[in-house]
C-alpha positions in Angstrom: -4.7 9.3 0.2 -1.6 7.3 -0.8 -0.4 4.4 1.2 2.6 6.4 2.3 0.5 9.3 3.5 -1.8 6.8 5.4 1.2 5.3 7.2 2.6 8.7 8.1 -0.7 10.1 9.4 -1.3 6.9 11.5 2.3 7.0 12.8 1.9 10.7 13.8 -1.5 10.0 15.4 0.0 7.5 17.7 3.1 9.7 18.2 5.7 7.3 16.9 8.9 8.3 15.2 10.0 6.5 12.1 12.6 4.5 14.0 10.0 3.5 16.6 7.6 2.3 14.0 10.3 0.4 12.2 11.2 -1.4 15.4 7.6 -2.2 16.4 6.8 -3.5 12.9 9.9 -5.5 12.6 11.1 -3.8 9.5 14.1 -1.5 8.7 14.1 2.2 9.1 14.9 2.6 5.4 11.8 0.6 4.5 9.6 3.0 6.6 11.2 6.1 5.0 10.8 4.7 1.5 7.2 3.7 2.2 6.2 7.1 3.5 7.9 8.8 0.5 5.8 6.7 -1.8 8.4 4.3 -3.3 6.5 2.3 -5.9 8.2 -1.0 -5.4 7.8 -2.2 -1.9 7.3 -5.7 -0.5 3.7 -6.3 0.3 4.5 -8.6 3.2 6.5 -5.8 4.9 3.8 -3.3 4.1 1.3 -5.5 5.9 3.6 -5.9 8.9 3.5 -2.1 9.2 -0.3 -1.8 8.5 -1.1 -4.5 11.0 -0.1 -2.1 13.8 -2.9 0.2 12.7 -5.5 -2.5 12.3 -5.3 -2.5 8.5 -3.8 -4.5 5.6 -3.2 -4.0 1.9 -5.0 -6.1 -0.6 -6.6 -6.0 -4.0 -8.9 -3.0 -4.6 -11.2 -2.9 -7.6 -10.2 -0.1 -10.1 -12.7 2.2 -11.7 -12.9 2.1 -15.5 -10.9 5.3 -15.6 -8.0 3.8 -13.7 -7.7 0.7 -15.8 -4.9 0.4 -18.3 -6.3 -0.2 -21.9 
């Protein structure tokens, strides 16, 4: 599951619209839309503002050998 998919699933689970999530997280609606669409360059501090509402945070995750760049 991608980060964007995670946020969308969690948002729908708690029955929030994108504008409501943006307001509660203190970020812009455009940021939420781009995050859910999987935009690759997003600010980690803002991502964590959103994830905090769902009891999560983004951080370093070890890669498997197949995921590493040679």
